[in-house]
N, C-alpha and C positions, 0 to 999 in steps of 0.2 A: 871596154863590158862596163868600165866608171861612169861614163855618160849617160847609155846605152840603161842600165838602170836608175841612173837621176832621174832621168825624163822620163820611165816607165812610173817611176812613185810621185814626180808631180804630176803628171796626167791619172794616177790614180786618188792624189788630195783634190785633183780639180773635179774630178769626175762624185766623192764625196763630198762639198760642197753642193754643188750642184743638184745634191738628192734631196736637199735638205730646201721645202716647201716655202716659199714668203704667206705670212700671217694676211687673210681677208681682209682684218679688223685696224683701228690706226692706233688705239690705243696697248698698254704695258698685258691686259688682260690676253690680248688675241697672241700674246708670244709662250702664257700661259699651256697649249698642248706639245708645244710645239719642246720643251724642255727634257722630255725622254731623249727627244733627236736628238735637240743638243749636245747634251750630256753621250751619247752611245760617237758617234762626230768628236768631240772633244778626246775623252779616251783612244779614238783609234788614230785619230791626228796626234797623239803622242807616242802613240805606239808606230810610228809609222816617222815619226821623225824619232826614233827610239834606233829603230834598224836602220834609217839613213846614212846615222851620225856612225853607229857602230861598223856599218858594212864598209862607209867611207872610209872608219881609219884602216879597216880589216886590210883591203883593199891598197894600203900601201908597203902592206910587207909581199906583195906579189909581185914576184921579177919576170913570170915566166906562166903564162894562159895556153892551160891546157882542156881539150873538147872534156873532160869531166868536169872539169872548175867551170866552164862556160855552161852547161845542162846542171850539173848543182846552181846557179847563179839564175838560169832559166827558172826552176825550181822552185829555189824562194820566191822570185819575180808571180810565180803564178802564185801562191798562197797568199799575199800581200796584196793581188789585181784583185781577190774575193773579198778585201776588208767592204770596200763601197756597197759590196751587195747586204753582206752578214748586219753590219753596220745601222743600214736602212733599216731591215727588215727586225732588229733587234728594238731599236728607239721606234720604228713606227705600232713595234707592238708590245710599249709601256716594256719591256724587257721581261717578256710570258719564256715561256717553259725552252719552248724548241729552238725562240731565235736566241736566246740567252746560251743554251748547250751549243746549240750549232757555232757560234762565237767562237766560245772556248775551241771547239773543235779546231778551228781556223787562228784560233794563235795557239793553237799545240801543233799543227802542219805548221805554220810557219816557224814557229822553236826548232823542229825538227829541219825543215828545208835546212836553215842557217849554220847548224850543225853539220849537217850533210856540207856542205859548201864551207864549212873552216875546218873541215879533215880533207878533204880535195885539194884546201891549200897550202894543209901540213905536208899532206903525200907526194905533193910533186915537189915541194920544197926541203924537206924530209922533220924526223923529231927531234932534231940541232936544231931547226928555223929560229926566224925569226918571233912568229904566229906560233909555232909550238911554246917555244918560250916564253911569251908575252901571254897567251892563253893559259897557261900552267892548268892546277886542278880543277878550275874552271867552275866554283863552286854554283856562282848566281848561275852560270848558265845547263847547272844538272836540279836547282832549286825551282827553277819555274817550271819547266812539263812536269813538275808530280804536281805543283802549286793549279797550274792548269785542270790538268785530270780530276782535282777534288772538284776545282771551280765548273769544268763540268758533269759525273753527277750533285751535284750538293743544289745545280740550276734544275734538276729534276722534284727536290723539297724544297729550299729556298732560293727561288733567282737572286733573290739579293744576295745572299752567302758568295754564288757566285760574280754576279757584278764588282761585291768588293776584292775578290781576290784578283779577280783581274789587277782592279786600280791599285794593287798592293804588288804583285807582279812590274805595271807599268812603274811605280814608286822604285821598285828597288834598282831599276835599267835608269831610270827619268838622269842622273849624274850620265856624261856619257863614260863606256868602258874604258880608264885612264891606262890599264895595263899595255896595248899597245901603243899607246903618245909616250908613253913612258919607256918603254923599248926602243922605240923610233927617236929619243930622242937621246939617247944613251948611247948610241952608237953600237947597238946590236944591229941594224940593218942599212939597210938604203932607202930613202926612197925613190922610187920609181920616177 
């Protein structure tokens, strides 16, 4: 499951970078129209890196994989696979209202899908499992969807506010979630 997920994420990142078009000019001013595209790419690349990093750590708590875990993982990968589309649409349209709002919807659904995967793993391994203990109250996991919802609605008023909130959530998660890593290092569980 981890190898498959890693492969899908690598393909998603490759598709995103291939969507960036090479400018026809040979000077730096030719890059100016590409700045919104590049910014949306960087933001999405960071988000995918965050998901990959935290997904990797979370899967080290898994001792048994069930059908529910596999389907929850595919659900997450589905939403992550939409990143190239919404990234390109938002960047190409210079953070216009609808592309910026839809970008937030995909971010929100990916966060929900990650939570569902996390819950499926906890359901399989129990409330006293390494993952359940490490996640605890999961304050960042609860704040992020709220900020995404605010960003989605703010995109209809001021898309730059939505973009700022997307950057803020990424900044919250930029440092990998250390809870699972600490729990694994503390001997509370075994790495598979």
